[in-house]
N, C-alpha and C positions, 0 to 999 in steps of 0.2 A: 346332934343338930340343934340350932337356936334359931327359932322363928320370932323372938322378942323383938319389938321395933324400938327405936330411940324415942326419947322424950318428943323431939320435934316431929317425928314421924308420927307417934300418937296422936300428936295435936292436929296434924293434917289430916289424919284418918277421921278425928272427931269433925273437923271442918267439913270434910266430905259427906259425912252422915247428916249433919245439919242442913248442909245445902241440899242435898238429894231430897231429904223428906220435906223441907220448906219450899223449895221452889222446882225442882225436877217432878217430884211426885204430884204435885198441883197442876203443873203447867203441860207436862209431856202427854198425857193421855189425849189431849185434844190435838196435839200435833200429830199423834199416831192415828187418831180418828180421820183427820184431814190429809194424811199421806204427806206430811210437810216436816222438812228438816228445821228444828228451831234453833237457829244458829245465834239468836239472843242469849239462850241458855249456854251455848258453847263459848261465846264471848263472855259471858259470866264466869264461867268456869277458867278461862284464859286469865282473866283479871286477878282471881285466886292464885294464879300459878299453876293450876293443875294441866295445863296443855303442854307443859314441859317438865313432867314430873319426873321422867327418867332422863333427862339431859342435864348436865352438870351446870352449875351456876355461872361458869365461865362463858356459856353460850346461851345464857337467858334462862336457864331452866332452874329446877331446884334439887336435882340429883338425888332423888329418893331411891332406896334400894328395890329390887325386884319383890321382895318379901312385903315391903311397904306398898308398892303398886298394887299388888294383888289384894291387900287388905282395903285399900282405897277402891278398887273396882267392886269389891262386895258391896260396898255402901252404895255406889253409884248405880250399879245393876240392880240393885235392891228396888230402886224406885223406877227406874225404866230401862228397858234393854235397848231401845233406839239409840238414845243418847249416849249409853254406855259403848255400844257399839261403834259409833262415830268416834268417841273419845279414845278408845282403844286402839282403832285404825290409825287414827292421827299419831297417838304416841309411840306406837310401834313402827309398823311398816311405813307410815306416812312421814316419820321423823328419823329413826334410827339409821337408815342408809346414808343419809347426809352427815350424820354425827359419827358413825363409824368408818366411813369411807371417803367422805369428802375432805377436800383441803381447807385451809383456815379462811381463804377468801370465800368459798362456797358456803362454809359454816356461817359466816358472818352474813352474807348475802341472803341465803334461804332459811338456814336453821335457826338462826335468833327470832326472826318473826314467827316461826312456829312455835319455838319453844315460850316466847313471851304471849302467845296467845292471840297474835294480831291476824294471823291467815290459819286456814286449815289445811292439813297435809293430806296426800292421797298417794297411793302405788299402783301403776298400772302393770299387772302380768297376765291375769287370765284373758284368753281370746275365745272365740266361737268355737274353735277346733284345737284348743289347748287349756286344759285346766289343771288336772292331776299331772299330766304330762307337761310340765314347764319347759323341756327341751324341744316340744313341738310347736313353739310359738312362731309366728311368721311375720310379725312386724319387724321390719329390717331398717337399719341405720347405716348409711354409706357416707364415707368421707366425700365432702363436697365443699370447694371454695373456702377452706381455712375452718370448716366446721363439719356438720353431720346432716344429711338429709334423711327423713325418718318417714316412712310410709306403713300403714297397717291400721289395725282396728284392735281396741281392748273391749271387754265386756264386764259386766258385774263390778264395776270400779266404784267404791265408795268415797264420798267427801270431795269429788272432783269438780261437781257442778253447783255448789252453792254460792251465795254471794259472799262468802268468807273465803272460799277456796283460792289458793295461790296457783294453782296448776296441778301438775302430776309428775312425780318421777316414775319412769317406765323403764321396762327392761326389752331390749330389742336385739335381734341377731346382727351381728358385724360379719365382716368379710372373714372367711375361712381359708387357712392354707390349704393348697391343693393335697387331696388325698387325707385330709384331717377332718375331724368331727367340727360341728358348729361352734362358733364363739358367741358371745353375749356380752353386752354391757349396758349400763344404766345411765340415762339421760334425764335432766331436767327441763319440761317443756311449760313453760309460763302460760298464763291466761292470755287471750288476745294474740297469741303467737299466729301469723297467717298459717292456714291449713289445718289450724287445731280445732275440731268442732266438737261439741257434746250431743248425743241423743237425748231423748225425753227421759224424765225419771221413770225408771223401772218400777213395776209394782209387784211387790211379794206378799206372800201370805202373812208375813211377819216382818219385823223391822222396818214398819211402814213409815216412821219418822227417820229413817237413814236415807240420804241422797245416794242413790246407787244408779248408774248410766253406762251407756256405751260410749267410748271415745275413738273419734276418728282423726288419723293423721295422713294428710295428703299433702306430699311434697312439704312437710314441715321442716324448715332450716334453723338450726340452732348452733351457734359459735362453739369452738372447741372447750371452753370452759364450762359447757353444760354438762360435759362427760362426768360422772361420777365414778371415783375408783378406777381401777384398771379395765382397760378397754376389751381384755379377754376373759375377764374373771367375773362379770357381772352376775352369772347365774349363782355361782357359789356363794359370791358376797349376799345376794337376795335370800337364799335358802338359810343362811346363817341368822340373818335378821328374823326369818319366819319362824325359827325356834323359839324367839321371844313372844311373837305373835300367838303361837299355840299355848303357851303360858297365860297369856290374856285372854284367849278364848275359854281357857279351863277356868280361869276366875270369873269370868262373865256367866259360865255355866253354873258355878257355885252360887252365884247372886241369885240365879233364876230359881235354882232348886229351893234356896232358903226362902224366897218370896213366896213360891206356891206352896211350901210347907206351912209358912205363916198363915196364909190365907185358908188352907184346909184346916188347920187346927181351930182358927177362929170361927169359921162356918160350922165345923163340926160340934163345937160347944154351944152354938146358937140354934141349930136346926133341931126341932123336936120332931121325932116319929115314935109312935107306939108308947107315948107317955114319958118318954126321956130323951137327953140330947143324943144325937147319933154318935158323938164320941164316947159314950158309954158301951156301943155295941162292939165286940172283939173284932169284926171284920173291918170296921174302920180304924181301930186302934193298932192294929197289925199294919195296915197300910201306912199309917203315920209313923210307926216305929220303923219300918223297913226304910222309908224315905230318910229320915233322920240319921239312920245307920249308914246308909249309902253315901249320904252328905258328907259324913265325918270322914269315910274312907277317901272319897274324892278330895276332900280338903286337904288331907296330909299329902296325898300325891302332889297336889298343885303346889302347896307351900315347899315341899321338898325339892321339886324341880326350879322353883324360883330361889331357894337358898343355895342350891348348886350354882346357879348362875352367878350370884352374889360373891360367890367363894371363889369364882374364877376356876371351876370344875367343869368336866364336860357334862352336858344336860340334855343332849339330843333325845336318847332314849325316855328319860325322864319326862320331858315336855310332852312327847307323843303319848307316853301313858297317861299323864294328867288330862291331855285334851281328849283321849279316847274315853277314859272313865267318866270324867267329869260332864261331857257332853250326852254321853249315854245316860247317865243318872238324871240329867236335866229333861231330856225329852220323855223319859219314863215318868219321872215324878210329876210333870205338867200333866201327863195323861192321868194319872192317879188323882191328883188334885181335882181335875174336872169330874172325874167319876164321883169323888165325894161330894162335889156340889150338885151332882145329879143334873137336871134339865137346866137350872139356873146357870151352871158353869158352861154350858153350849152356847149361852147369849153372849154376843159381842159387848154388850153393856157393861159385863162383869170383868174386873181386872184380871181374874184367872183365865178367862178366854184369851184375852190380850196375850198374856205370858204364855199361853199354850201355842198361841200362833208363831210366837217369837222363838219358841224352844228348837224346832227342826233344823233350822239353818247352823246352829251350833255343831251340828254332826257333819256339816258340809263345809263351812268356812275355814280358812287357813288350813287347807289340806283335809281332804275327806277323812273319814274314819278308817276306810279302806286303805287309804295310804298310810295312816298312823299305824295300821297292821303290818304293812310292809316295812316301814321304818324299824318297828320294834323287832321283827323277824330277822333283819339284816343285823341288828347289834346282838342277835342270838347266835349269828354264824350260818343262818339259814339262807 
């Protein structure tokens, strides 16, 4: 396996590091505190080409490898998890369905503005009664007057309600032949489409700077050209895209783990108890050593999954393993880092507390860890 980056990719990762530390790290904490999505930061990332990082140049992107994307994500997430979460959702599930399954006219109309960073992308799958059970969605699309009539509700949808959002690509049930199982298709619903409304921004314990809402579709009519891909294979298309999303959540988890490890080391070297820095105590040293070791193991799993995708090889199992391992490590490492900080780490004024709040959702988003267990078990023949 070769995880090395090209010269241009190394330059882009360096650009991400510089922008993350100079701009994101200094501005995003206030947006987190105010529970506000900082679209100015996202627009600036778009001007740097970062919002089209996985899309080929032909459609306005920069065509970076998946390994390069993981390396870039480590730099962005090290500065702030909310901005990184909005970015990865846009880059993966918000853009890839249009690239992978749309036709050229659809790519020109919707994908190019996404890749060029002029608008922000979102995908609507989860519903109040359908999360891990994607086949249980109730939002329905029915043929009507040369297009489709959509009715339903989505929840926990990121990036759909900002002043930069273009709308949403969503998954809906379609007509099912008698005696056969449900069929699904993906559709683009643009902002300001009659019948498409947004709920208020939802309040999570973490990712407070990420715009997440419920979406409502009441007799929303879209023309036939808003259908993305096969009218019967939308679920399979989306699940294929989700495999990339799992790699991105694993990468986001790596960045969080590295961030809290750095914070814990710095604090342990400065905090003096019993006449010496607490970094000299074996109990603290062992915590730090364990975090560093688990981080390295998770990093290799994540980069391997990315490498397999770049090589055109199957990576379903590896993406699930990476997401499972890396998100577990992140939540555990954040807890240990808070413990090392003691009472100070419990205060929301400290960065380690903010990252601790952000950690838990990594075990839930892009398929819960329980679902990752099921995916991995199926690949083992169970």
